[in-house]
Structures are given as structure tokens and as C-alpha cells.
Backbone bond lengths (Angstrom), bond angles and torsions (degrees), N, CA, C in turn:
res aa  C-N    CA-C-N  psi(-1)  N-CA   C-N-CA  omega(-1)  CA-C   N-CA-C  phi
1 X - - - 1.464 - - 1.527 109.73 -
2 X 1.307 116.07 -30.86 1.476 119.62 178.10 1.501 109.89 -61.28
3 X 1.330 119.21 -41.54 1.478 122.68 177.02 1.507 109.52 -63.71
4 X 1.348 117.92 -42.16 1.464 120.71 177.71 1.504 112.35 -58.52
5 X 1.311 115.63 -42.26 1.478 120.37 178.45 1.538 112.07 -63.35
6 X 1.366 114.00 -39.96 1.480 118.20 178.61 1.540 111.11 -65.65
7 X 1.304 115.98 -36.22 1.469 121.15 176.54 1.555 109.17 -64.80
8 X 1.313 115.80 -44.95 1.447 119.50 -178.94 1.509 112.37 -57.86
9 X 1.359 116.63 -36.82 1.444 122.62 -179.66 1.536 111.48 -60.56
10 X 1.307 118.37 -22.46 1.456 121.29 -178.89 1.500 109.89 -68.24
11 X 1.328 119.08 -19.22 1.441 122.30 176.64 1.503 113.12 -98.72
12 X 1.344 116.49 17.68 1.452 120.34 -172.38 1.507 114.24 -57.76
13 X 1.350 117.47 -35.63 1.459 121.30 -174.65 1.552 112.72 -106.56
14 X 1.343 117.71 4.71 1.452 118.69 -168.73 1.550 116.25 -123.29
15 X 1.326 118.13 -17.13 1.463 120.08 -169.38 1.528 113.57 -89.93
16 X 1.319 118.99 -16.41 1.461 119.69 -174.79 1.512 112.72 -52.90
17 X 1.332 118.57 133.52 1.473 128.13 11.19 1.546 114.67 -90.26
18 X 1.313 116.34 4.30 1.468 120.80 177.40 1.525 109.76 -74.47
19 X 1.349 116.19 158.52 1.475 118.94 177.70 1.516 112.31 -78.19
20 X 1.321 113.68 161.11 1.495 119.53 175.10 1.545 106.59 -86.42
21 X 1.300 116.46 126.09 1.477 120.71 -177.55 1.516 110.35 -137.88
22 X 1.340 116.11 139.09 1.436 123.43 174.42 1.511 111.14 -124.87
23 X 1.336 115.89 154.71 1.482 120.88 -177.12 1.487 109.47 -145.08
24 X 1.327 115.93 139.15 1.462 123.94 176.03 1.525 108.74 -133.10
25 X 1.338 116.94 132.73 1.473 122.23 177.80 1.528 107.83 -111.69
26 X 1.336 114.11 129.41 1.454 121.39 -177.09 1.536 109.82 -122.53
27 X 1.357 114.43 130.13 1.493 121.03 176.07 1.536 109.46 -134.04
28 X 1.331 115.65 127.51 1.461 119.81 -179.47 1.492 112.94 55.26
29 X 1.334 116.47 39.18 1.470 122.17 175.78 1.496 113.35 76.26
30 X 1.350 118.64 8.24 1.469 122.00 -178.51 1.523 109.91 -121.42
31 X 1.323 115.18 139.89 1.479 119.92 172.62 1.500 110.60 -72.22
32 X 1.320 116.12 117.76 1.491 119.17 -177.03 1.536 112.18 -110.21
33 X 1.312 116.73 -10.07 1.455 120.61 177.35 1.485 112.99 -163.94
34 X 1.295 117.82 146.10 1.451 120.54 177.77 1.547 108.96 -156.50
35 X 1.329 114.99 155.86 1.440 119.50 -179.87 1.518 112.17 -171.97
36 X 1.318 116.01 172.29 1.441 121.33 177.28 1.522 108.99 -146.55
37 X 1.330 113.69 157.33 1.481 118.72 178.17 1.525 107.46 -79.28
38 X 1.355 115.75 126.64 1.444 119.31 -173.58 1.500 114.42 -97.10
39 X 1.329 118.56 -39.10 1.422 122.87 -178.76 1.506 112.61 -164.41
40 X 1.332 116.87 157.23 1.464 122.08 -179.71 1.533 109.91 -55.87
41 X 1.332 114.04 133.12 1.480 120.13 178.85 1.507 113.66 91.20
42 X 1.336 117.36 -15.12 1.456 120.65 177.25 1.516 110.99 -92.43
43 X 1.305 117.86 170.72 1.441 123.21 -177.16 1.490 112.20 -58.20
44 X 1.326 117.36 145.38 1.455 122.17 179.37 1.546 110.45 -77.71
45 X 1.296 114.99 169.07 1.465 121.09 -176.49 1.525 112.94 -56.88
46 X 1.338 116.05 -43.32 1.454 120.46 -177.66 1.527 112.09 -63.17
47 X 1.321 117.27 -38.64 1.447 121.05 179.98 1.535 111.77 -66.10
48 X 1.334 115.78 -42.66 1.476 119.41 176.58 1.541 109.42 -59.86
49 X 1.350 118.35 -43.28 1.434 122.06 -177.46 1.545 110.53 -68.51
50 X 1.305 117.52 -40.28 1.470 121.23 179.16 1.544 110.58 -66.46
51 X 1.297 117.07 -38.88 1.470 119.59 177.23 1.526 110.83 -61.48
52 X 1.314 116.83 -39.50 1.465 121.11 179.11 1.527 111.31 -70.25
53 X 1.332 116.46 -38.05 1.447 120.94 -176.25 1.518 111.63 -74.39
54 X 1.311 117.98 -35.20 1.470 120.73 -175.11 1.501 112.97 59.14
55 X 1.341 116.94 -137.23 1.455 122.59 179.97 1.510 113.58 -64.12
56 X 1.319 118.89 -19.55 1.473 120.50 -179.83 1.541 113.05 -70.68
57 X 1.322 116.29 -7.83 1.468 119.13 178.06 1.538 111.87 -73.10
58 X 1.338 116.88 -21.55 1.460 120.23 -179.67 1.517 110.55 -62.49
59 X 1.339 116.70 123.14 1.458 121.40 179.96 1.530 115.04 79.25
60 X 1.352 117.24 3.21 1.443 122.46 -176.85 1.526 112.69 -84.44
61 X 1.348 114.42 170.46 1.470 122.85 173.63 1.504 109.20 -105.03
62 X 1.316 115.45 132.75 1.468 122.08 -179.04 1.539 109.19 -108.86
63 X 1.302 115.55 131.29 1.481 121.43 174.06 1.527 107.76 -110.84
64 X 1.276 117.69 120.62 1.477 120.17 -178.26 1.520 110.65 -136.94
65 X 1.306 117.05 141.18 1.452 120.95 -171.62 1.526 114.76 -79.37
66 X 1.332 116.18 -14.41 1.466 120.73 178.13 1.529 108.89 -141.56
67 X 1.338 115.99 143.85 1.434 120.45 179.44 1.547 112.27 -47.16
68 X 1.322 119.81 130.75 1.448 120.65 176.92 1.500 112.45 -59.86
69 X 1.318 116.79 139.44 1.447 121.02 -176.82 1.536 111.35 -71.51
70 X 1.328 116.14 154.07 1.453 122.13 -176.02 1.520 113.38 -122.92
71 X 1.328 116.66 6.11 1.450 120.76 -176.74 1.531 112.70 -122.02
72 X 1.298 115.45 161.90 1.442 121.11 176.50 1.515 109.06 -87.74
73 X 1.308 118.04 114.93 1.456 123.21 173.92 1.517 108.59 -119.63
74 X 1.308 117.45 -127.16 1.469 119.72 173.53 1.518 109.74 -70.11
75 X 1.316 117.57 -23.49 1.459 122.18 178.47 1.523 109.99 -129.30
76 X 1.319 119.41 159.67 1.479 121.23 179.69 1.514 111.74 -70.13
77 X 1.368 117.69 164.01 1.460 120.82 -177.00 1.532 112.39 -61.87
78 X 1.350 116.40 132.76 1.472 120.10 176.96 1.527 111.23 -70.94
79 X 1.352 117.27 -30.45 1.454 120.55 178.55 1.538 109.18 -59.04
80 X 1.318 117.00 -41.37 1.451 120.51 179.92 1.507 110.92 -65.11
81 X 1.350 116.41 -40.05 1.482 120.47 -179.39 1.530 110.28 -63.90
82 X 1.332 117.24 -39.11 1.454 120.54 -179.84 1.520 110.55 -68.27
83 X 1.338 116.50 -39.01 1.472 120.61 178.11 1.536 109.65 -64.02
84 X 1.322 116.23 -46.55 1.463 120.85 -179.21 1.527 112.00 -60.99
85 X 1.348 116.45 -32.72 1.447 120.21 -179.36 1.531 112.98 -76.48
86 X 1.333 115.68 -14.39 1.450 118.97 176.58 1.536 115.24 79.44
87 X 1.335 117.21 28.56 1.467 120.22 179.01 1.531 108.26 -66.81
88 X 1.336 115.63 153.04 1.451 120.01 -175.94 1.530 112.99 -96.34
89 X 1.368 114.55 -31.42 1.467 117.54 -173.24 1.545 107.92 -146.31
90 X 1.320 116.90 142.61 1.453 121.77 173.81 1.518 109.17 -126.99
91 X 1.327 116.85 125.82 1.445 124.60 176.05 1.504 107.65 -104.03
92 X 1.326 117.04 117.94 1.463 123.64 -175.63 1.516 110.44 -111.21
93 X 1.340 117.57 127.77 1.446 119.87 -179.89 1.527 111.98 -69.82
94 X 1.325 117.72 -43.75 1.465 120.22 -179.10 1.532 110.75 -149.86
95 X 1.325 114.45 150.20 1.480 119.73 175.61 1.515 110.75 -72.57
96 X 1.298 117.25 145.21 1.453 123.20 177.93 1.528 109.67 -73.12
97 X 1.362 119.24 123.36 1.446 121.41 -179.01 1.521 114.45 -76.79
98 X 1.329 117.41 -10.96 1.449 120.10 -179.53 1.516 110.26 -65.26
99 X 1.329 117.75 133.21 1.487 120.71 178.17 1.538 113.51 -59.98
100 X 1.328 115.95 -20.03 1.477 120.51 179.10 1.538 110.66 -71.54
101 X 1.347 115.76 -18.31 1.471 120.59 -178.17 1.518 108.40 -122.85
102 X 1.319 119.12 -77.01 1.480 124.40 171.55 1.522 114.35 40.39
103 X 1.313 116.47 54.91 1.438 120.35 177.18 1.510 115.53 95.25
104 X 1.319 116.87 -14.13 1.481 121.07 -177.96 1.516 111.71 -70.92
105 X 1.310 116.69 -31.80 1.483 120.21 176.33 1.489 111.02 -64.89
106 X 1.339 115.78 -45.72 1.466 122.40 178.33 1.525 110.39 -61.41
107 X 1.337 115.66 -45.57 1.482 120.60 -179.74 1.509 111.06 -61.64
108 X 1.329 117.44 -39.10 1.450 120.40 -179.76 1.515 111.20 -65.48
109 X 1.340 116.56 -42.13 1.491 121.14 177.73 1.521 109.64 -61.90
110 X 1.310 117.76 -47.14 1.441 121.28 -177.01 1.509 112.09 -64.84
111 X 1.355 115.76 -36.21 1.484 119.96 177.74 1.494 111.39 -64.91
112 X 1.339 116.93 -24.78 1.468 121.56 179.02 1.554 111.44 -87.50
113 X 1.350 116.84 3.46 1.435 119.52 178.08 1.525 115.04 90.75
114 X 1.301 116.59 8.60 1.481 121.15 -179.18 1.517 110.22 -88.54
115 X 1.302 117.72 133.96 1.478 121.64 177.59 1.533 108.32 -75.79
116 X 1.314 115.65 131.20 1.481 119.80 -178.49 1.539 109.40 -126.05
117 X 1.318 115.81 128.74 1.486 122.39 175.24 1.515 107.41 -118.95
118 X 1.347 115.93 135.83 1.450 120.01 -175.52 1.547 110.78 -125.50
119 X 1.335 116.70 138.70 1.455 119.56 172.62 1.490 115.41 117.97
120 X 1.355 119.76 -7.04 1.445 120.92 -179.10 1.533 109.16 -68.02
121 X 1.368 117.83 119.65 1.452 125.00 178.04 1.524 110.53 58.80
122 X 1.319 114.94 40.12 1.474 119.90 -177.51 1.525 112.88 -63.52
123 X 1.334 117.83 -39.73 1.445 121.05 -179.51 1.511 111.79 -60.40
124 X 1.332 116.89 -43.67 1.459 121.28 178.85 1.516 110.33 -64.54
125 X 1.325 117.12 -37.50 1.476 120.12 179.47 1.512 110.88 -68.85
126 X 1.315 117.48 -40.65 1.470 121.13 176.58 1.499 112.35 -61.59
127 X 1.329 116.48 -36.59 1.469 120.79 -177.04 1.545 110.97 -66.37
128 X 1.330 118.31 -20.49 1.437 121.12 179.74 1.524 112.26 -77.69
129 X 1.316 116.88 -21.35 1.491 119.45 -171.17 1.568 112.18 -136.74
130 X 1.336 117.69 53.93 1.455 118.20 -178.60 1.511 113.01 -64.04
131 X 1.332 117.70 -34.22 1.456 119.29 -178.81 1.522 112.09 -71.85
132 X 1.329 116.48 -40.86 1.440 121.31 178.62 1.510 110.87 -63.37
133 X 1.325 116.85 -42.78 1.479 121.66 179.50 1.531 110.64 -66.38
134 X 1.316 117.51 -46.41 1.470 121.30 -178.02 1.523 111.31 -61.67
135 X 1.295 116.94 -37.69 1.472 121.54 -178.83 1.493 113.17 -59.58
136 X 1.342 115.33 -38.97 1.495 119.38 -177.57 1.515 112.95 -95.96
137 X 1.307 118.92 -32.09 1.479 118.90 -177.59 1.511 111.71 -84.65
138 X 1.325 118.20 -33.94 1.472 122.39 -175.63 1.507 114.40 -112.97
139 X 1.303 116.82 -10.99 1.470 120.46 -179.47 1.504 113.08 69.01
140 X 1.322 118.11 26.73 1.437 121.19 179.41 1.560 110.03 -150.55
141 X 1.312 117.62 160.81 1.458 119.58 178.40 1.532 113.39 -69.76
142 X 1.299 116.48 159.54 1.423 121.72 172.78 1.545 108.07 -89.57
143 X 1.346 115.91 124.78 1.467 119.70 -171.61 1.511 109.86 -114.34
144 X 1.334 115.94 130.45 1.443 123.55 172.16 1.517 108.01 -109.28
145 X 1.358 116.58 135.64 1.447 120.88 179.29 1.545 106.98 -111.32
146 X 1.304 116.15 130.75 1.456 123.63 177.49 1.502 109.97 -108.16
147 X 1.333 117.66 120.77 1.458 121.17 179.25 1.524 108.77 -138.55
148 X 1.328 116.13 133.28 1.472 120.72 178.96 1.521 108.50 -125.99
149 X 1.332 116.72 133.00 1.444 122.19 178.30 1.529 110.75 -148.31
150 X 1.300 116.45 160.26 1.455 120.72 175.29 1.537 109.66 -78.78
151 X 1.313 115.72 172.76 1.479 120.58 -175.64 1.513 112.36 -60.36
152 X 1.336 116.90 -26.29 1.481 120.26 178.66 1.523 112.05 -91.83
153 X 1.323 117.09 16.27 1.457 120.79 174.48 1.530 115.30 78.54
154 X 1.323 118.41 19.26 1.474 120.81 -179.00 1.487 111.05 -102.26
155 X 1.322 117.02 150.77 1.442 124.26 173.47 1.524 112.69 -108.33
156 X 1.314 116.93 -15.39 1.453 121.72 179.56 1.520 109.53 -164.38
157 X 1.362 116.86 171.36 1.441 120.54 174.23 1.510 109.57 -72.37
158 X 1.337 116.03 165.03 1.454 119.41 -179.94 1.503 112.02 -60.45
159 X 1.324 116.18 -26.58 1.485 120.50 178.80 1.529 112.14 -78.15
160 X 1.300 115.46 -8.67 1.497 119.72 -177.37 1.483 112.06 96.41
161 X 1.335 118.46 -11.55 1.439 121.09 177.01 1.538 111.06 -64.54
162 X 1.300 117.23 139.19 1.435 120.02 -179.96 1.521 112.17 -148.56
163 X 1.334 115.32 158.02 1.444 124.11 172.63 1.506 108.88 -129.95
164 X 1.314 117.11 169.92 1.451 119.56 176.90 1.530 108.45 -58.79
165 X 1.327 114.90 127.53 1.457 119.85 175.46 1.536 109.80 -90.92
166 X 1.314 115.48 -35.01 1.448 120.17 -174.24 1.527 110.16 -81.41
167 X 1.331 114.29 161.50 1.465 121.36 177.38 1.511 111.77 -83.15
168 X 1.320 117.89 172.94 1.445 121.58 177.44 1.554 111.19 -62.82
169 X 1.305 115.08 -37.51 1.513 119.69 178.08 1.496 110.17 -63.66
170 X 1.338 116.43 -42.78 1.483 121.03 -179.34 1.502 109.95 -63.68
171 X 1.310 116.74 -41.89 1.472 120.43 -179.18 1.563 111.77 -65.36
172 X 1.316 115.53 -35.45 1.433 119.93 174.92 1.544 111.95 -65.31
173 X 1.314 115.67 -38.01 1.471 120.30 175.68 1.516 110.41 -60.22
174 X 1.357 114.77 -41.55 1.464 119.51 -179.98 1.544 110.69 -61.58
175 X 1.332 116.49 -42.40 1.472 120.55 179.38 1.532 110.18 -61.87
176 X 1.318 117.52 -39.32 1.459 122.07 179.26 1.525 111.60 -66.28
177 X 1.332 114.78 -39.58 1.495 118.94 177.74 1.516 110.75 -67.23
178 X 1.345 116.14 -39.32 1.469 119.67 176.88 1.543 111.20 -61.01
179 X 1.355 113.67 -42.08 1.461 117.46 -177.45 1.513 112.46 -64.47
180 X 1.351 116.93 -24.56 1.464 121.33 178.77 1.522 111.85 -86.59
181 X 1.296 117.26 -3.11 1.473 120.79 -173.42 1.528 113.06 -102.30
182 X 1.307 115.78 156.27 1.471 121.86 176.19 1.529 111.19 -86.22
183 X 1.345 115.53 -33.30 1.472 121.50 -172.67 1.531 107.82 -143.04
184 X 1.336 115.15 142.95 1.466 122.56 172.35 1.545 106.41 -113.50
185 X 1.321 118.17 128.96 1.459 121.69 -176.87 1.523 109.05 -117.15
186 X 1.309 116.44 137.31 1.473 121.88 171.48 1.502 109.77 -146.26
187 X 1.340 115.77 169.31 1.454 122.31 179.56 1.536 111.76 -97.73
188 X 1.297 117.04 162.79 1.457 121.21 -179.93 1.510 111.07 -65.70
189 X 1.334 118.30 -26.90 1.461 120.94 178.14 1.522 110.36 -59.77
190 X 1.338 117.55 -44.77 1.451 120.47 178.61 1.516 112.32 -66.25
191 X 1.331 117.19 -36.99 1.457 120.49 179.54 1.508 109.68 -64.18
192 X 1.343 118.18 -45.42 1.460 121.49 -178.29 1.523 111.63 -68.83
193 X 1.336 116.94 -35.48 1.462 119.17 -176.83 1.530 112.64 -81.29
194 X 1.325 118.49 -37.06 1.468 121.06 -171.88 1.506 115.72 -115.69
195 X 1.337 117.78 -16.97 1.435 122.36 -174.76 1.549 111.43 46.08
196 X 1.355 116.81 57.08 1.465 119.10 -175.85 1.557 113.27 -75.89
197 X 1.328 113.05 161.13 1.478 118.82 176.38 1.516 111.14 -80.18
198 X 1.325 116.92 -32.44 1.444 122.51 179.24 1.550 113.10 54.38
199 X 1.326 116.26 43.07 1.439 119.98 177.78 1.524 109.66 -130.19
200 X 1.310 117.10 -177.36 1.456 123.42 179.13 1.507 107.98 -99.14
201 X 1.335 116.69 128.22 1.457 122.11 179.02 1.535 107.97 -125.68
202 X 1.310 114.93 88.42 1.476 123.14 178.82 1.524 108.68 -129.70
203 X 1.336 115.56 161.96 1.467 121.79 179.04 1.517 111.48 -85.39
204 X 1.311 116.85 28.17 1.478 122.84 175.60 1.520 107.76 -133.92
205 X 1.314 115.05 154.03 1.490 119.59 -179.73 1.548 109.71 -77.86
206 X 1.265 117.33 119.08 1.462 120.09 179.31 1.542 109.20 -133.54
207 X 1.314 114.81 155.56 1.469 120.83 174.18 1.539 107.67 -78.63
208 X 1.318 116.06 125.52 1.459 119.37 -179.52 1.510 112.13 -68.22
209 X 1.350 118.11 127.30 1.459 119.63 177.68 1.542 109.51 -64.37
210 X 1.339 115.33 153.64 1.473 119.64 172.84 1.553 106.00 -63.57
211 X 1.360 115.39 151.50 1.464 120.40 174.27 1.520 107.85 -110.09
212 X 1.321 116.87 137.87 1.455 122.69 176.85 1.526 109.46 -123.69
213 X 1.288 118.16 124.98 1.465 123.92 178.32 1.543 108.82 -112.23
214 X 1.320 115.63 118.80 1.498 119.09 176.55 1.533 105.67 -79.34
215 X 1.350 114.46 105.70 1.468 121.48 -172.46 1.509 109.29 -145.40
216 X 1.330 117.67 77.46 1.450 123.21 -171.99 1.531 113.46 -67.72
217 X 1.348 117.46 -18.91 1.452 119.51 178.96 1.509 113.47 -110.68
218 X 1.333 115.71 15.77 1.459 123.73 177.66 1.545 112.06 46.90
219 X 1.351 114.13 59.03 1.479 119.48 -179.30 1.500 112.22 -97.54
220 X 1.309 119.19 -1.10 1.460 119.72 -177.51 1.540 109.45 -63.45
221 X 1.349 116.59 131.13 1.493 119.75 179.34 1.535 109.98 -66.33
222 X 1.278 115.72 146.59 1.490 118.87 178.65 1.519 112.50 -68.16
223 X 1.349 115.91 -19.92 1.483 119.08 177.76 1.513 112.72 -100.38
224 X 1.339 118.14 18.80 1.459 120.87 177.64 1.515 109.30 -56.43
225 X 1.325 115.03 138.39 1.496 120.42 -175.77 1.519 111.20 -58.34
226 X 1.319 117.66 -39.52 1.492 119.54 -174.94 1.537 111.79 -62.79
227 X 1.354 116.54 -28.19 1.474 118.84 -177.32 1.546 111.32 -69.39
228 X 1.350 116.38 -17.38 1.450 120.04 -179.83 1.535 112.79 -96.02
229 X 1.346 115.79 0.09 1.460 119.68 -177.88 1.561 109.89 -84.80
230 X 1.340 113.14 160.72 1.458 119.76 176.21 1.520 108.88 -65.08
231 X 1.334 117.31 143.58 1.473 120.24 178.39 1.503 112.07 107.31
232 X 1.318 116.81 -173.13 1.435 124.63 -173.06 1.524 111.40 -110.71
233 X 1.326 116.76 136.33 1.488 122.49 174.01 1.492 109.74 -117.58
234 X 1.352 114.01 127.42 1.484 121.88 178.98 1.514 108.20 -109.36
235 X 1.359 116.11 141.19 1.487 120.93 178.92 1.533 106.62 -115.90
């Protein structure tokens, strides 16, 4: 399951709004197939792993970080693919919170005579998909707040002059968090003071999150740097 989680992490910046999922298939103590979900509309992790395993999937044990889907969406149900491959056992890290699945994938596997175990490394699996889980369990987005201040609780000089407070490592962390997000939100005060780009700047190809500026009086300058960046800006 640890390897399945590491595979799922490879989709950290690319699967939104879908969850990050990894899958490993083991037969006779050997890994015979593995895969991860890469992007919305593309094959799910289980399908990639089954394609790699081929006939060796028959009688094998499958480790997957999220309950296999049981409905027809952009792709066919993964539960059906596992049943057709003849796997003997499926170990699931966490149940899918989506009402389209929500235990139905597990039930379908069990009805086909497949042994299913749920809960192995569930906390680590949940940590990969906080937004996906919050959307279905709480009916709201998962929100991260970024705040930087000096040891005396200040964000700038009394005159408004400011420099970077955070370190290079901290700023890289911010970029990674942005890359995992659907939307970046800021206020007009930050835009007027700093003229930020509000985008993701990493050495990997990522989909730029939408930018949202809270600006009730429409004070954003028409030449604001963020308006020239790739992606969408909402006011």
C-alpha cells in the first residue's frame, strides 16, 4: 500500500477535480502491475495496473488507495475491470466519499466473491485528497490559509514598506500548495500593495488555479500583473 500511495502522489498536481489514486497488483509475492490516475478523463489507476499485469492479475491481490468506482462516468467502472480480471483480493485504503460510489464498489467486488479489506493506511490516503473528501463529506471546499509575519507579529513596516519575510524553502512550499489547489484567493489590498502574479511557478507542468480577487469596488488596475498571467482571474 505504501507503493500505491507513492504512485498516487505522482498525480498530485494533475488530477483535479478527480482524486489522486494509486494501485499495485501483487501475485506470488511479486509486483506484476502498478499505475496511478494521471488526469480527469484518463484511465484510472486500477486500469493502468491491470494493463501492466495482463493475465498475471488472475488470483492476485490488489492494493488501491481509494475504493474502486462502480459507476459509468468518463471511464467504465474499475470494480468491473477487477472482477473481469479475476483478482482474488482487494485491499482498499479508504472508502470513496462520493455518493456515486460510497461502498458500492466494495459491495460489487464482494458480490463477485472477491475478498475485500478496507482501512490499511487510511490516514495517509486521506491526506492525499483533502479537497475531494471535504467536497463530499462537508459540502464545502477544503481551504488553506497562508500567512507570513515576523517574530513580533508584523507583516510590513508602519509605512507599508515590506520585504519577503519567508525563506526560499517556505516560498517553494507555497508554490506546491498552490499547485494542489483549484483556486487562489486574495484581497484587493494585497493586489494594490504587492501587485502579485498569483500563479504557480514550479519546474513541472501544472494547470494554473483560477485566481479570485475580493474587490467590491473594482479597484484592480487594468495593468495588474496577474491579469497577464496564464489562467482565469475572477473579481
